[in-house]
C-alpha positions, 0 to 999 in steps of 0.5 A: 574344349567344351562348353557346358550350359548351366542356366538360361537354357529354355528360360530367361534367367540364371545365365551360366555357361562353362568353358573348359579349354584344352589346357584345363582352364575353366572360364564361366560366362556369367553367374546369374541368379534364378529369379521369379519362382519364389522359394523354388529358386532357392534350390535352383541357386544353391545347386550350381552344377559346378565346383566354384573352387575349380573356376579360374575366371568369370567373364561377366556380360553385364550387371543384371542379377540374372547374369551376375547375382550368384557371384557372392555365393560362389565366392562363399563356396570357394571361388578364388579367381577373377571376375572380368567385366567393363568398368560400368558393370563393376560400378553397377555390381557394387550397388546391385549385389549388396542390394540383392544380398539384402533381399536374400536376408529379408526373403529368408525371414519371410520364408522361415516364418512359412516353413516354421508353420509347416514344421520345416527347418529354417534356411539360410540366405544364399548370401548376405549384404556383407558377402556381396560387398566383400565379393567386389575384391575379385572384380577387374575391369577392362574397357571396351575394345581392349583385348587382354590375354590371360594364359591360354585365352584372350578377352575383348568386350564390345558394347552391345547397348543393353544396359550401361556397361553391357558387352558382347564377350569376345574370346579367343581360345589358344591350343597347341594342336591348332594354328588358329585360336577358336573364337567364341562370342557370347552376346549376353543380352543385346540392346536396341538400335534406337535407344534413348540413352545408350549407344547402339549395339556395336559390331563384334568380331567374326566368331566360330561359335556365337552364344546369343540371347533370344528373349524377344526372338519371336516379335517386333517392338514399336518405334521409340518415338511412338512409345513416348507418345504412348507413355504420355497417353497413359499418363493423361488417361490415369492422372488427368482423366481418372485422377489416379496413380500410375504405377510403373514397375521398373528394373532399377538399372536401365529401364528406370533411367529410360522412363525418367529420361522419356518423362524429362523430354516430355516435360522439356517439350511442354507436353507432360502435365504438371504431375508429381513423379516419384522414383521410389527405389534407393537402388534406382537412385544410386544407379542413376548416379552411376549413369552420370559417371559413364557418359562414354556409354551414351549415344550422340543424341543423348550427349547433344541433349545434355548440352542443353540439359546437363541433368537428363534424369531430373526435372521440376516435378521429379522427386527421388525417394530414399527412405521407407517412411517417405515411400509409405507416405505415398500410400496415404496420398490420393493425389494423382501421381506417377510412381516408378519403383522396382522391381520390374517383375513385381516380385519384390521391392517397394513396388510390390507394396504400392501394387498391393495398396492400389490394385483394387482401385479403378483409378489406378493404372499399372504399366508394364514396361519390360519382360516378366518371367511366366511365374512372376506376379508381374506376368500374372497381372499383365496377362489379365488375371482377375485375382492375384495373391500379394504377400499371401493376401488375395486381391481383386484386380480393379486397376487398369493394366497396360503394357509398353514392350517398346521400352524393353532393353532387349532387341526384338527379332529384327534387331537380333538378326541385324546384330549378327548379320555381318557374320560370314555364314561359312565361317560361323560354325554354330549359333547357340540360342540361349536366354529365351522361352522354349517357344520363342527359341524355336521360332527364332531358330527358324528365323536364323536358318532362313537368314543363312545360319545353317547350324543352330543349337538350342541347349538344354540345361546340363548339355555339353558341346564339344568345340573344335 
């Protein structure tokens, strides 16, 4: 048996890990798209490192595009197997993958204009919106905590609290040569223990091998209650004191709902000033509706809140925007407001237009509420660059730039250790650290060893690990 690491190795994108069993069954853990490097990601995404037609099963940890985004592409390339995920993950993929396909088509038009000027041949979209819609036929959903057997392996999902439907994937691999199965836990991305909406990460079964993320493995987040107060301070500073626009670039799934709910609570408590709040992202609107369908993922506090307020994602000052015409109209308004818009890394979507139109205004504040890969526009803005290029035009950064990492849906270092602390150190053969920047992974590996995990492995792309 082997595990080959094909993505999210020494970086935070493109999650893909390939298990080959003793019987030759090929199980792909996630099939994520590389994001945040512009045209460079095109080649990264086209070169999978495996033959799609040989994959029997794809086990999907959650719906974020850096974990699910290449599923339509591998189906185009011959994958005829089954995608296994939770019901909420399937529902989210049904809107997120077509949205990603639409972005591929639009990005290709832009790329080809640049390539034509350079005398280069045109490129095709990685996949289209229609390809993505067709790919949903391969999805089969399995509820949390229900073990299902598929030939020579079994699978059970346990809730890990990262986003709606996210899961630790608990796999048993059976073999003729072994009395007991080899057990693998693939954590996907791990959530917060004091989340506003979702259940805390649930304990998962003891495993021989644990493949775990490490995005924030070298830092600690502020408490959730403190982050709401910090958000309110930024709102008052921007919209009351400066009379400007507060632009919050946010992932459409998970982060957007967290921000909306936080503002809703502040409104219900009478602390949020009377300011127009716009959610300018059709995907966020659709994702919010899916959230309302999956209350089984909500924590007790959220359920209790909904007894008093049946719509936790709506209040008097909040407007959801669908049409591009309405979105563009926001650029002509000088009224103070809050704009929540995708994408979270500021690389695409409507938020990029809002930033381009407002980044040179001192009255503007751009508030980062999550992780941005080092090559992205979001990273450049949040690290304090004085000038940034947006749509090929250089802009001077005059806006205030703020960041609230406590809104992250990723566990911090202490929460990552808490998530695996129940594991028997002697029975855990190896902790495999993925999905993190190199420096962060090195730091987290030391933390793991200091907490009694003796064998910690950080793979490079293409590495193959023999499992026994």
